N, C-alpha and C positions, 0 to 999 in steps of 0.2 A: 396223864397230863391234864392241864387246866388252862383256861384262858387268863391272860393277865387282867388284873383289876383295872389297869390304867389304859383302857381302850375306849375311845370315843367312836361311836357309830353314827353315820349320817347317810340318809338315802340319796340316791342319784336319780336323775330324770329317766334313765334307761332301766330303772327298777333294780339297778345294782346297788352296791354299798361302798362307801369310803370308810375304811378303818384307820384310825389314827392312834398311834401309841404315844401318849404324852410322856411316858417314862424314857423311851429311846428316841423320841422325836422323829418317827418314821411313819410311813403310811402305806396302805395297800388298797388298790382299786379292784373290786370284785364285780364281774359282770353278773347278770341275772342268775345264771346257773350256779356259779360259785357262791353268790350271796344266799341262794336258797339252801345250799349245803351247809354253809356257815350257820345260818339261823336254825336249821334243824339240829345241828350239833349243839348249839347254845341252849336250845330248848330241852334237849334230851340228855345232854352230857355223854352222848354215845359217839365215840371216835369213828365208828363205822360210817357215819355220815360224811366224814372228811376223806376224800380220795387223796392219794399220795401227793399229787401236785399241790393241792390246797394246804394239806398238812405241812409239807415241807416249806411252803411260803410263810405260813404262820410261825413256824419254828425259826426260820431264818430271820424274820423281823421281830423275833422275841415276843410275839403276841400269844403264842402257845408255849407254856413253860412247865417245868416239872411240878408235880403235885406238892412236893415238900418245900418249894421255894417261897421264902417269906419276903415279898417285894418291899413291904413297908420297912422292914428291918434293914434291908439293903439300902433303901433311900436314906434312912437316918445315918447309916454307917458311911455312905458316900459323902453326905453333907459334912459330917464331922471330920472325915479324912481330908477334905478340901480345906477345912479351917485349921487343921493342926499339922498337916504334913509340910515338909520343907518344900518351898515353891521353886519351880524352875525359872521363874521370871520375877524380876523386881519391877513393880508397876508404880509409876510416879506421876502425879499431877502437880504441876508447878504453876501457881498463880503469879504471873510477872508483876501484877499490880492489882490493887483493889479498886482503882479508879476506872472510870468508863467515859467514853465520848458520847454515849446515849443516856437517856433518862427514861427507861421503860417503867411504866406505872406499877407493874406487877413483880418487878425483880426483887428477889429475896436479898440481894446485895445492895439495894438502894440505901442511900444515906450512910454507907460505910466510909470510913476514912480512906482517902485515896493514896494509900501507901504504895511504894514501888520497891522492887528488889534493890538492895544496896550491894556494893561490891563485897561487903562482909557476908551478906546473905548468900550471894553467888558462891563464894569460897566455901561457906558452910554446907551448902547443898551439894557441891561437888565432892567435898570430903565425905559426906554421908553416903553418897552413891558409891564412891570408891570403896568404902568399907563394906557396904552391904552387898556389892556386886561379887565380892569374893565368895559369898555363901550361896549363890544361885548358879545353876548349871548352864542356863541358856543366855540370858541377857537382860536388857533394859527395854521396857515399853514406857514411853513418855508422852504425856498429854500437856500441851500448853493451855493455860486457862486464865481467867481473870475474875472480876472486872473485864476489861477488854485487853487480852494478852498482847495485841499488836502495839499498844501504847508502850510496851516494854520490849520492842523488837531488838534493841541492842543487847538486852539480857539474854534473849533467845539466841542471838548470834554468838555471843561469848560463851554461854554455857554449852551450846550445841557443839562448838569446836572442841571443848574440853571432853564432853561425853563421847564424841566420835573417836578422839584419840584414845581415850580410856578403853572403850569397848574393842577397838581395833587391836590394841596392844595386848589385851587380855583374851582375845579370841572369843568375844561374846557378841551376841546379836544386838541390834539396835533398831528401834522403830519409833517414829514420832508422829503425832497428830496435833491439830489445834482446833479449838472451838472459838469462833469469832463472830462478831456481828457483821463483818464483811466490809465495813465502811473504809477501813484503812488497808484493804487488801489490794494495794497498787502493784504494778509491775515490779517496781523496785523491791517492795517488801516480799512479793512472791518469790523473787529470785533469791533473796536471803533465806527464806524458808526452804526453798528447793536445795540450796547449798547446805542447809542444816539437816537435810534428809527427812524433812517432813513429807509424809506420803499421803496424808488424808486430811481434808479440811471439812469442817461442819460449819455452815452458815445458817443463821436463824432469821426467819421471816414470820410476819403475823397476818398477812393478807395482801389485798391489792394496794395500789399506791395510796389511796385516800386513808384507808384504815391503818396501814403500816406506819405512815407518817404520824398518825394520831397516837398509835400505841408505842412507837419507838422513835420519838423525836431526839434530836441531838440535845446536848446540854444547853445549847443556845436556842432551843425550841424551834429548830428548823427540821424539815423532812429529811429522812435518811434513805428512802426507798431507792432513788436513782443511783446513789453511791453503792448501796448494797448489791443491786443488780450488776453494776460495773465490776464489783468484787467477785461476783459469781462468774462472770465471763472471763475474768483473769484467772480465777482459781482453776477452772476446768481445763485451761491450757497446760497447767503444771501438775495438778494433783487429782486423785480420786476425790470427788466432791459430793457432798450431801447438803441438801437444804432441809433443815428441820422447821416445820411449820407448827407454830403453837396454836392450839385450839382452845376456845372457851365457849361460853354460852351464846356469844353474840357475833362471831365472825365467820360462820359457815358460808354465807353467800359471798362474802369478800374473798375467802380462800378459794372458792370455786372460780372466781374471776382471775385470781392469781394463777391458778393451774392452767387456765386457758392462755394466759400471757406467756407462761413458761413454755407451753407447747408451741405457741406462735414463734418464740425465739429458738425453737428446736433444741431445747436443752435436754435431749433424750439420754445423753450420757451422764446426766446428773441424777443421783438418787434422791427421791423425794420421800421424806419421812414425816410422820405426824406425831405430835406429843401434846398431852394435855397440859395446860398451865396448871402448875401445882402450888398448893399452899405451903407455907413454911411449917416446920414440925410443931411450932407453937400454936398455929392457927387451927385449932381443933374444930371450932364452930364457924367454918368458912361460909362465905356468902354464896349461896347456891344460885344466885342470879348471875354469877360470874363463872364459878368452877363447875366443870362437867363431872358427873359421876363416872365411874369406870364403865358402866354399861352404856351410858350416853356416849362417851368417847368411842367405845367399841363400835357402836352403830354408825357414828359419823365417820370413823376411820374406814369402815367397810364401804360406805357410800362414796367417799372421796377416792378410795382405791379403785372402785369400779370406774369412776370418772377418769382417773389417771390412765387406766388400761385402755379405755375408749379413745383417749387423746394420743395414745401411742407410747406411753411410758411402760417400762417393765415394773412389776410389783412383786413383793415377797410377803408371804403369810407370817413370817417370823418363826415358823416351825424349823428347828434345826439351827437356830441362831443363839441358843443359850450357851453360856460359857461356864462349864462346871456345874456344881451342885450347891451353889449359894445364891441368895437372892440379889446380892449386890457386892461390888468390890470392897465395900467397907468391912466385910467379914473376912476378907483375905488378909492374913497376918503380914503379908509382904506387899501391901498396898498402902501408899502414903500420899496425902494431899498437903502440900507445903505452900504457905503464903508468906509475903514479906514480914520481916521481923522474926521469922523462924517458928511461927505458930504451925502446928501439925494437926491435921484432922484425918479421919478415915473416909469421909464423904464430902463431895464437892458442895453439897447443900449447906454445909457449915462454914464455908469460906466467908470470912468477914465477921463471923460470930465468935466472940471471945469467951463465951460462957461455957463452951463444951469442947475445948481442945483435948486431944489425947496425948499431946506431948509438946515439948519445946526443943527446937533445934538450935544449938549454939556451938560454933567451931566444929561442926561435923558430928557432934554427939547429941543423941536424942535422949532427953529426960522425960520419962513417961509421967503422965498426970492421971488423976483418979478416974477420968471419964473413959480411959482405955479399958477399965474393968467392965464397963457396960458392954463393949463389943465382945470381949472375951467370954462373958457369962451369958450373953443372950442365947436363949434356947427356944426356938419356934415350937418344938414338939411338946414342951411342957408349959408353954405360955398360957395364962388364963384367957379363956374365950367366953364372952357373954352368952347366955343361954339362947338369945335370939339370933346369934351368929352361926353360920355353917362352920363346922369344925375343919380346920385345915388338914388335920390328920386323916380325915376320911374323904378328902377332895381328890377327884381324878386329875385335877390340874396341878396338884402339889409339885410334881417333878418339873413343871415349867416355871413356877414362881417361888417356891419355898417360902411362902408367906410375905413376899415382897419387902417393903421398907421396914426395917427393925424399929427405928425410932418412932415412926408413926404408929406402929403396932403397940409399942409400950406406952406411948402417950395417950392412947385411947381414941385415935381416929377411927371413924366408922369403917370397918373392914370391907364389907361388900360394896359400899358406896365409893370409897376412895383408895383402897389398897389392893384389892384382888386384881390379878392380871387381866387386862382386856381380852386376852385369849380365851378366858372363861366364857366370854359372851360372843366372840366372833370367829373362833379358830376354824370351825368347820366351813363357814361361808368364805372366809379369807383364803383357805386352802383350795376350795373349789374354784374360786376366782383365779388364783394363781395357775391352777392346772387346766383351766378352760373347761370346767365341768358344770358350768351354769349357762 
């Protein structure tokens, strides 16, 4: 037998070891005695150093594998299987509008034409879902998106009623979520979403009141912070709620103030998540005075997660949260992003971008366009990589990220700076923090 290649080792304060399997997203905590036996085995390749207890644990967590097992080949096969096999789920993101009630300076949808779903669009989307749902085993997962999706609350209400009847009569599952800026998340709208079986809400914030109002003003140039917090308070009454905090080079101190405010409001039932402000796929030479590299983001995420835990919030390391063996939903053949006028994308980052749609939806029928070929032919494992870059194929974090964003990879964005998973830089310390091992 042999050790898996995809093991990350990190020392513990008690001189033990934390072993992390990036392939199976599992971990083992070894005390000093077992750590010594493990390291002796690793140095000598002599199984006699592993007593039965340790050996069985390593086998159970698939860290000790058969000599003839080709892990890399299995990773490649699992990836292509996820991309080509018939899906059990139809995954649909619907942008109810391209319009927004905020004017965020960094938004990739800024200055897009504020289209809304028409009744024809709604009919076409429903007919499309009705047809596609026949070919999936389980059901429909729906995400309401925008622009600001709550500007289209009537479309959400109408389409949800039709989807719920459809899935109920066809004995298929149904799950819905919404990504919103929170300003319009009133009691009235929350009740509509609740009746529409929305079960998860993500609300975006940028920092404390002063900075948030500067970064996310209304279209009338007024502050949105107070209304967003009201939306959070309403949301947590009805839904599982997450606040996504956008991070850039200039808002760390402000975000710390925000976290203290959220703790003072005792929002411990709300999940707090951090995300770097990202450049568009065209913005290869981004302004480094604004955008964080992945390593910078990873370090800040760790610092802020430690603060969250100190303030009383629960935290997650993100180990075990991967969905399948693809880097993003865009490579799932049964994933669609639909915007007003029937434009169809694979990725939400392209919403409002008319240059690269994968298809057009009219009267329920999807007409594929040439950019669909990009997603079908994209191959991480044979993709050219510059000499100065680390090869994804040899990376121990490959099973956690699968090369991340395909479009940014192909367009030549700096991989280590802006594409590699942050887990490459903070997984061990984030997991220690989650498990109280620091």
